C-alpha positions in Angstrom: 65.4 40.4 65.0 62.3 38.6 63.7 60.4 36.7 66.4 59.3 33.2 65.5 55.5 32.9 65.5 54.0 31.3 68.6 50.4 30.2 68.6 48.3 32.4 71.0 47.0 29.3 72.9 50.6 28.5 74.0 51.0 32.0 75.4 47.6 32.1 77.2 49.2 30.9 80.6 51.7 33.8 80.4 49.0 36.3 79.5 46.8 35.1 82.4 49.7 35.3 84.8 50.5 38.9 83.7 46.9 39.8 84.1 46.8 38.6 87.7 50.2 40.2 88.3 48.7 43.5 87.2 46.0 43.2 89.8 48.5 42.3 92.5 50.6 45.4 91.6 47.6 47.7 91.9 46.1 45.7 94.8 42.8 45.9 93.0 41.2 42.5 92.4 38.2 43.7 90.3 37.1 42.5 86.9 37.9 45.9 85.3 41.5 45.7 86.6 41.9 42.2 85.3 40.6 43.2 81.8 43.1 46.1 81.6 45.9 43.8 82.8 45.0 41.2 80.1 45.0 43.9 77.4 48.4 45.1 78.4 49.6 41.5 78.7 48.5 40.7 75.1 50.3 43.9 73.8 53.5 42.9 75.6 53.5 39.3 74.7 52.4 39.7 71.0 54.1 42.9 70.0 57.4 43.0 71.9 60.3 40.5 71.3 60.5 38.1 74.2 61.8 34.6 74.4 58.6 32.5 73.9 57.6 30.4 76.9 56.3 27.3 75.3 54.4 25.3 77.9 54.6 21.5 78.1 50.9 21.1 77.6 50.6 19.0 80.8 49.7 19.9 84.4 49.7 17.4 87.2 47.6 18.8 90.1 48.7 16.1 92.6 52.4 17.0 92.3 51.4 20.7 92.2 49.9 20.3 95.6 52.9 18.3 96.9 55.2 21.1 95.6 53.1 23.8 97.2 52.9 22.1 100.6 56.7 21.5 100.6 57.4 25.1 99.5 55.2 26.6 102.3 56.7 24.3 104.8 60.3 25.3 103.8 59.3 29.0 104.0 58.0 28.6 107.5 61.0 26.5 108.7 63.5 28.8 107.0 62.0 31.9 108.6 62.5 30.5 112.1 66.0 29.2 111.1 67.1 32.6 109.9 65.8 34.3 113.0 67.7 31.8 115.2 70.9 32.2 113.2 70.7 36.0 113.4 70.3 35.9 117.2 72.9 33.1 118.0 75.6 33.7 115.3 75.0 37.2 114.1 77.9 38.5 112.0 79.9 35.3 112.6 77.7 33.3 110.3 79.4 31.9 107.2 77.7 32.0 103.8 78.5 30.4 100.4 77.7 30.7 96.7 76.7 27.3 95.3 76.4 26.4 91.7 73.4 24.1 90.9 73.2 22.7 87.4 69.5 21.8 86.7 68.3 18.9 84.6 66.0 21.0 82.4 67.0 23.7 79.9 63.4 24.9 79.6 63.2 28.6 80.4 60.0 28.2 82.3 61.3 25.4 84.5 64.5 27.3 85.2 62.6 30.4 86.1 60.1 28.7 88.4 62.9 26.8 90.1 65.0 30.0 90.6 62.1 31.9 92.1 61.1 29.0 94.3 64.6 28.9 95.8 64.9 32.7 96.1 61.6 33.1 97.9 62.8 30.8 100.8 64.4 33.0 103.5 68.2 32.6 103.7 68.8 31.9 100.0 69.1 34.2 96.9 69.7 33.4 93.3 72.4 35.9 92.2 73.0 34.7 88.7 71.7 32.3 86.0 73.7 30.7 83.2 71.0 30.1 80.6 73.3 28.1 78.3 74.0 25.4 80.9 70.9 25.9 83.0 73.0 26.6 86.1 71.8 28.6 89.0 74.2 30.4 91.4 72.6 30.4 94.8 73.8 32.5 97.8 73.0 30.4 100.8 73.1 31.3 104.5 75.0 29.3 107.2 77.1 27.0 105.0 80.1 25.8 106.9 81.5 23.0 104.8 81.1 20.9 101.6 78.5 18.7 103.3 76.2 21.7 103.8 76.7 22.9 100.3 75.9 19.4 98.9 72.7 19.2 101.0 71.5 22.5 99.6 72.3 21.5 96.1 70.4 18.2 96.4 67.4 20.1 98.0 67.3 22.5 95.1 67.3 19.6 92.7 64.4 18.0 94.6 62.5 21.3 94.2 63.2 21.3 90.4 62.0 17.6 90.3 58.7 18.5 91.8 58.2 21.4 89.4 59.0 19.1 86.5 56.5 16.5 87.8 53.9 19.3 88.0 54.3 21.0 84.6 57.6 19.9 82.9 57.9 18.4 79.4 57.9 14.7 78.9 61.6 14.3 78.3 62.5 16.1 81.6 59.9 14.0 83.3 61.5 10.8 82.0 64.8 11.9 83.5 63.1 12.4 86.9 61.5 9.0 86.7 64.8 7.4 85.7 66.4 8.9 88.9 63.5 7.5 90.9 64.2 4.0 89.6 67.9 4.3 90.3 67.2 5.8 93.8 69.3 8.9 93.4 69.2 12.6 92.4 70.5 14.0 89.1 74.1 14.9 88.7 77.1 13.7 90.6 77.8 14.0 94.3 81.0 15.8 95.4 82.9 12.6 95.8 81.9 11.5 92.3 82.8 14.9 90.8 86.2 14.7 92.3 86.8 11.1 91.3 87.9 9.9 87.8 85.2 8.6 85.5 86.5 5.0 85.7 85.8 4.9 89.4 82.1 5.8 89.1 79.5 3.1 89.9 77.5 1.5 87.1 74.3 3.3 88.3 76.1 6.6 88.1 77.4 6.0 84.6 73.9 4.8 83.5 72.2 7.9 84.9 74.8 10.2 83.3 74.0 8.5 80.0 70.3 8.9 80.5 70.6 12.6 81.5 
């Protein structure tokens, strides 16, 4: 299979990430280790066939900070929550696998969203359907449809912040359209179960924009 040519400048973020990842693996944050990591990263990215990660060319530092603060807060809260559930409920806790269809089909956004959800204690991404951009999330302490819907909407908010931080302009336009309509992408459980003719005007409009 012949790989389509990707300009080196578009792959620089991936190369830099792999260089820092190499230092983290060896727990050696020295210049020499970084250089070796960058050399290996260039070889991997330029010689081996990998799906190209084409960046959007935009970074919003403000939304990046908002995402980071929210992510760290969720990790701290979830750590205490999982500890409490383990002590109080133990083996009686009920779990669920929840399908979450993302807005973006961009591989980088899907990957970042999946890792952001999986790093929070109590949740784990067990599968990804790349063709439909659907994540299958194993979540702890889900007792009914309301809990599942809450987790689904929270995951979509995580994706929205990532899109605002580094997503492409078309995905960003979808997020801004949702903001204007005052709702999250996709249909609620009630709307998914209802016939299309019973949807509100705003729901049909958002479905058309997405």
